[in-house]
Each structure stands twice: as structure tokens, then as C-alpha cells.
C-alpha positions, -999 to 999 in steps of 0.1 A, spaced: 112 51 292 106 51 254 72 42 241 71 15 213 65 27 177 32 14 161 53 -10 140 66 -25 174 32 -25 193 23 -60 204 -14 -51 198 -9 -47 161 0 -77 138 31 -73 118 26 -65 81 21 -98 62 49 -104 36 29 -133 22 -2 -111 17 19 -84 -1 35 -109 -23 3 -127 -31 -15 -94 -40 14 -85 -63 14 -119 -80 -23 -119 -85 -21 -84 -100 8 -97 -123 -15 -125 -135 -43 -102 -143 -17 -80 -163 -5 -109 -185 -11 -106 -221 -39 -127 -237 -13 -151 -251 -3 -161 -216 -37 -163 -198 -71 -168 -213 -103 -148 -203 -116 -174 -177 -83 -176 -160 -80 -138 -159 -116 -136 -145 -109 -163 -119 -78 -144 -107 -96 -111 -107 -123 -126 -84 -97 -138 -60 -79 -105 -61 -113 -86 -54 -120 -107 -24 -85 -100 -9 -87 -63 -17 -120 -59 2 -100 -65 34 -66 -52 24 -50 -21 37 -54 12 17 -17 12 7 -21 -23 -7 -51 -13 -27 -33 17 -41 -4 -4 -52 -28 -27 -71 -46 3 -86 -12 17 -98 -3 -16 -113 -36 -19 -132 -39 16 -145 -17 10 -176 -36 -20 -189 -57 -20 -220 -83 -41 -204 -91 -45 -167 -117 -71 -153 -149 -53 -145 -151 -66 -110 -118 -50 -102 -126 -17 -118 -159 -13 -99 -142 -21 -65 -112 3 -70 -133 31 -85 -156 30 -55 -125 33 -31 -111 63 -15 -102 90 -40 -63 87 -35 -68 50 -46 -92 53 -74 -73 84 -86 -47 61 -103 -74 47 -126 -95 77 -130 -66 98 -143 -44 72 -161 -66 42 -172 -76 47 -208 -95 14 -209 -124 25 -185 -158 24 -201 -186 49 -197 -205 23 -177 -177 21 -151 -172 59 -150 -210 66 -148 -212 42 -118 -184 60 -101 -199 94 -108 -232 85 -93 -220 65 -63 -189 85 -52 -183 121 -42 -173 155 -57 -135 147 -59 -141 115 -79 -163 135 -103 -136 161 -105 -111 135 -116 -135 121 -141 -140 156 -156 -102 158 -161 -100 126 -182 -93 127 -220 -123 123 -241 -151 125 -217 -181 115 -237 -215 135 -241 -234 109 -218 -208 111 -191 -208 150 -193 -245 150 -189 -244 131 -157 -215 151 -143 -235 183 -151 -265 170 -132 -248 174 -99 -243 212 -105 -209 212 -88 -190 243 -99 -155 227 -93 -165 199 -116 -180 221 -142 -150 242 -144 -129 211 -151 -152 199 -177 -154 233 -195 -117 236 -195 -113 200 -209 -109 205 -247 -113 168 -251 -147 167 -234 -177 166 -255 -209 184 -246 -244 174 -258 -269 202 -268 -289 194 -235 -256 195 -215 -247 229 -228 -282 242 -220 -280 229 -185 -247 248 -180 -261 279 -194 -288 277 -168 -261 271 -140 -242 302 -151 -270 323 -135 -259 312 -100 -222 313 -108 -209 339 -133 -173 323 -132 -187 296 -154 -198 322 -181 -163 330 -194 -154 292 -197 -187 284 -213 -181 311 -241 -149 294 -251 -167 260 -258 -172 252 -296 -206 236 -288 -221 268 -278 -247 280 -303 -265 313 -308 -297 299 -291 -276 294 -260 -256 326 -262 -286 349 -267 -302 335 -236 -269 338 -215 -267 374 -226 -294 384 -203 -275 378 -171 -239 380 -184 -216 408 -174 -204 436 -197 -173 416 -210 -193 385 -216 -220 405 -234 -193 421 -258 -180 386 -266 -214 373 -274 -223 402 -297 -189 398 -314 -191 360 -319 -228 353 -324 -242 384 -340 -241 369 -375 -254 381 -408 -285 366 -423 -273 373 -459 -270 335 -468 -306 328 -456 -319 359 -473 -303 348 -507 -316 312 -502 -351 323 -495 -355 354 -518 -379 337 -540 -400 323 -511 -413 358 -501 -435 363 -532 -449 327 -528 -458 333 -492 -473 368 -501 -494 352 -528 -508 327 -503 -515 357 -480 -491 345 -454 -515 317 -443 -489 292 -433 -478 301 -397 -446 280 -398 -432 296 -429 -445 330 -419 -425 329 -386 -393 317 -403 -395 343 -430 -402 370 -404 -367 360 -389 -351 361 -423 -365 393 -439 -344 424 -442 -369 449 -430 -371 452 -392 -399 478 -387 -435 468 -388 -451 489 -414 -485 476 -407 -483 486 -371 -480 523 -381 -516 523 -393 -529 513 -358 -505 534 -338 -511 568 -323 -476 577 -334 -467 586 -370 -434 567 -368 -410 549 -346 -390 580 -342 -421 599 -329 -427 572 -304 -391 573 -292 -394 612 -289 -425 608 -268 -407 582 -245 -380 605 -235 -405 624 -212 -414 592 -195 -415 557 -209 -449 544 -199 -461 508 -205 -483 520 -234 -454 539 -251 -432 509 -246 -457 485 -262 -460 509 -292 -422 510 -296 -422 472 -295 -449 469 -322 -434 495 -345 -400 477 -341 -415 444 -352 -413 430 -316 -437 414 -292 -444 435 -261 -428 408 -239 -394 412 -258 -396 449 -256 -402 447 -218 -372 425 -215 -351 451 -234 -364 481 -215 -360 466 -181 -324 454 -187 -300 472 -165 -271 470 -188 -282 491 -217 -268 470 -245 -303 456 -255 -314 493 -261 -284 498 -284 -293 466 -303 -330 478 -307 -320 512 -320 -293 500 -343 -315 472 -358 -344 496 -365 -323 523 -380 -327 547 -351 -298 572 -346 -275 570 -316 -294 598 -299 -324 575 -295 -304 556 -269 -301 588 -248 -338 595 -253 -349 561 -242 -324 564 -212 -341 596 -200 -374 581 -204 -364 552 -182 -352 578 -155 -316 566 -156 -287 588 -149 -268 600 -179 -237 611 -158 -219 599 -127 -210 619 -96 -181 636 -113 -202 647 -143 -187 623 -167 -208 599 -188 -224 571 -168 -205 539 -175 -236 519 -182 -247 544 -208 -213 545 -223 -216 508 -227 -248 511 -246 -233 537 -269 -202 515 -277 -224 485 -283 -243 506 -309 -211 516 -327 -196 481 -327 -224 462 -343 -237 464 -378 -274 468 -386 -279 434 -401 -262 417 -373 -282 438 -347 -314 426 -364 -302 390 -361 -298 394 -323 -331 412 -320 -350 387 -340 -335 359 -322 -346 374 -289 -381 379 -302 -383 344 -316 -368 326 -286 -385 347 -259 -419 349 -272 -429 323 -298 -427 296 -272 -445 311 -243 -474 286 -242 -496 282 -211 -477 250 -202 -444 268 -204 -455 297 -183 -466 273 -156 -433 255 -158 -415 290 -155 -435 300 -125 -431 266 -108 -394 265 -115 -399 232 -135 -368 232 -155 -363 195 -151 -389 190 -179 -371 210 -205 -368 181 -229 -406 184 -234 -400 218 -250 -386 231 -283 -355 252 -286 -374 285 -282 -394 272 -254 -362 262 -236 -347 296 -243 -377 314 -229 -378 292 -198 -341 301 -190 -345 338 -197 -377 344 -179 -375 320 -149 -359 345 -126 -384 372 -137 -414 351 -127 -399 339 -95 -391 375 -83 
């Protein structure tokens, strides 16, 4: 005995031809040009269509969504209903309907699931506001789509949020480095947890010369000196701009005659005291120096040596002082040390100084008690309360303080 197919089952009502025809006619009316139907007639038809679609079958809703996707204007009630539907129904609108407003898409992003947000991230011209909301969910699949979308527009805050998220997923780093919105402040923070390839890109792309700034501010230095550097705001900015990296005043207070002497002493064991002296003599705060010396990659040591005019051998001296292996098991040069030496050769002195001073500015000038508490508590949600260097410090040091 053959069992009846579902279409033949007496328990299921047969598909209604009248319903299918009516849904199509109502959708047709909604699609009529403004010359054929006025706004009130369109709204009335849309309300009736919404009421029917709430109880309609998925395939019927899908047909209506497909029919409406090409319109230049879709009634809001229809948009909200269909965008909150199953993803294979809302997909038609999310991918193909150019008329959807940010309000409609924000509602969909907040109310629906990852797959809906992924489709939104694939749209042409994703706005800054919409990007910010999509980033809030921290979904790697959605973030990858956004970063690959050349027509998506990221706000400064959105880029900072993605920078923070790259700590948990390095796959995002390569995509983020391609974005035109990425700025030095972001890249120099990202550097600390980036892999070797990403670090090389950052140094090549963002280690810029300060020549333009130096020319623009050349006559300001004598003015500030005449005022005995009393204005703290201009003093900090000029410290970033000036050509000289080493701190001459620190030599008078140092137990070492020069930076070279401090490095020579460090090769026998880099103690905290020697590390602090090297930092002071290099024009750095001790916290910046600590970040450089504790970095496992080696490139920051190369930046420090190049920026301060130390020879390449200084990298090896500091390497020995840090008790790191100079060779691998086969006797060849250790790959990490080789990376540091290559970084030294590839970057010019002025550009190395830019990187070093950016680190010193962004990682120390902002470490207020409030920021330190925020870092310890992992309170990155309040980043809008902080300045650019404060946010940079929060990102770079948050892992250290949580360890």
C-alpha cells in the first residue's frame, strides 16, 4: 500500500490559490509608481499585506520579499516585518534592497542573529553608525565581512574597537591593516600583539618622517626655551617633534657617562635599575622602556637602538642582558633576534624616532589614576571618556595588568 504524499494528506489543507494570488496583487500595488498610487493608498495596502504575511507560509513571504527588493521605497511596516523574518527570507532585502534606511538595518542588527548581521556587513555603503553597532557584537565572521567591504565606513571609535578585538583573534589584524581609516595611533597600539608580518607592515606604512612638523615648528622652540618650557601642553608636543632623541639632562643625574655605557653594562644582566637608566637616557619614560624590554618579538629593541643612534651591536648586547638565546639548536642565528636585526636595517633614524615617541606619548602621558583603575578593572566600555593617548594606553596595557 502506498502512503499519500504530504500534498495529498487529508490532514493538510490544500494550498490556497486565492491567498497566493492576493499576496501577489497586494505586492504589485505596493510596487506601483507614485503616479499610479498615492502614499495613503500604498500605506493602506502595506498594512493589509503585513497582516496577511504574519500568518503566511515562509515560501509566500520569500516571494513577497523578492518582489519588493528592487523598489526605491518600501513601506516601513513591511520592511520591519520581513527583516525580522528567517534569514533566507530577509536575505533578499538585506543584500539587494538599496532603499533600506540605517534605522531599519539597526533594528535588524539588534533584534536578529549573527547571519542577519553578516548579510548587513556585506551591503554596499555600510554607514559609520551601522558599523559601530555591528562591531559591538564582537562576532569575528561579521567583522571579517565588514573589514573586507571596501564601501563600509568605519568611525574612529569603531576602528579602535576592532583594534581591541584583534587581541583575541589575530585573523582580523591582516584585514584591519588594509583599511584606509587606520591611523598611526591605532597601528602603534596594535603593534604590541601583532605577529612578525603585521609588525613589518606597520613599520613600513606608519613609521613616517616628522620633517614637515619640524619645519613648521622650527621657530617655536626658541620661544618655548625663552619661557623656560613652562607651558606643559606645548612642551609635550615639542618633545614629540624635536630631532634630538637622547635626553642630555638625564646624563647629569645618571651613574653612566652615556647611553652606550649603560647598554654595555646591561649586557651582563639587564636589571630594573639599568633598564630605567637606559629609558631616561633615551628620552623615554620607564614604563615605555619596560614595554620595550619585555616584548618577546625584538623589534622594539631595534627601534630603540636605531632611534637613539646606537649601533646594531647594541641589540645583541641588550639581547644578552635579557638572557635570550642568540642561536637556535642548529647554531644558526635565532629567528627572533634575526627579526630585530632586520627591523634595525629597514627603518631610518627619523622614522624610528617617530615610532618611539608615539609609543612614549601614547603609553605614558595618559596613565592617570582613573585610567589605571579602568585598565585593572578591564573597563574598556568607558573609552569615550578618555583622550587618544589614554585609549591607546588602555589597549596596550590591559593584558599586562590582568596577568
